[in-house]
N, C-alpha and C positions, 0 to 999 in steps of 0.2 A: 921495592922489596917484593919478591915473588912468593906466592903461597900455592899450596896444592888444593884445588877445589874440583870436586867431582872427577878426580883422576887426571886433571889437566893442570899444567903449571900456568898460573895467571898472576896478574899484577893487581894491586889494590884498586887501581882505576877501573879494571874490569869488574871487580866485585861490587863496586859502587854502582856501576851501570846496571848490573843484574838486580840489585836491590830496588833501583828506581823502576826498572821494568816490572818487577813483581808488584810494586805498589800501584803502578798504572793498571796492570791486569786486574788486581784486586778491586780497584775503584770501578773499572769497567763492569766487572761481574756484579758488584754491589748495585750499580745503576740498573743493570739488566734485571736483577732480582727485585728491584723496587717497582718496576712497571706492573707486574701482575698484582702486587699488593695494592697499588694505587687504583687499578681497575676494579678490584674487589671492593675496596672501601667506597669508591665513587658510585658503583652500582648499588650498594646497600643504601647510600644516602639518597640516590635518585628513586629507589624503590619506596623508601619511607617518606619522601617529600609530600605525596598526596595526603597521607594521614596527618602530617603536620599542618598543611594548608587547611584541611577540613576542620582541624581542631581550632585554628585561628578563626575560621568562619563561624563555628559554634560560639566562640567567645564574643565575636562581634554581634551575633544574634542576641545573646544574653543582655548586651548593653544597648540594644536597639539601634545599632549603627548599620543601616541597610546598605549604604554605599560601600563600606568596608566588607560587609558580608558578601556582596556580589563579587567584589574584587578577589577575595580569598577563594570563593567557589570557582571563579574562572581560572585562577592560578592552580587550584587543585585539579581541575579537569585537564589543563595543559600538562601538569606534572604527571597525572595518571597516564595519559597517552605517551608521554616521554618514557615513563617507566615500562610500559608495555613494549615500546620500541626497543629499549635497551635490553629487556629480557628476551627479545626475539619472538614475541607473540605477534606483533604487527609486521 
């Protein structure tokens, strides 16, 4: 059965392929739109990671656990330099 679509005479099979193409294009653009959002969220997490590590180090200090204290301080320093690198300072 033929239908008129955008001024052209088409068949139902053609309309089905157009819908599939539109769905594929929509999925492609949604994936492309997700990339900047993922970069933003990951940069926020990386920026806040040193504060979280140093909070865990303070907690270890309160309980007198020196081994854990130095571990979280080292992780905080690494996270701090990683955050500086991600933010473009280093």
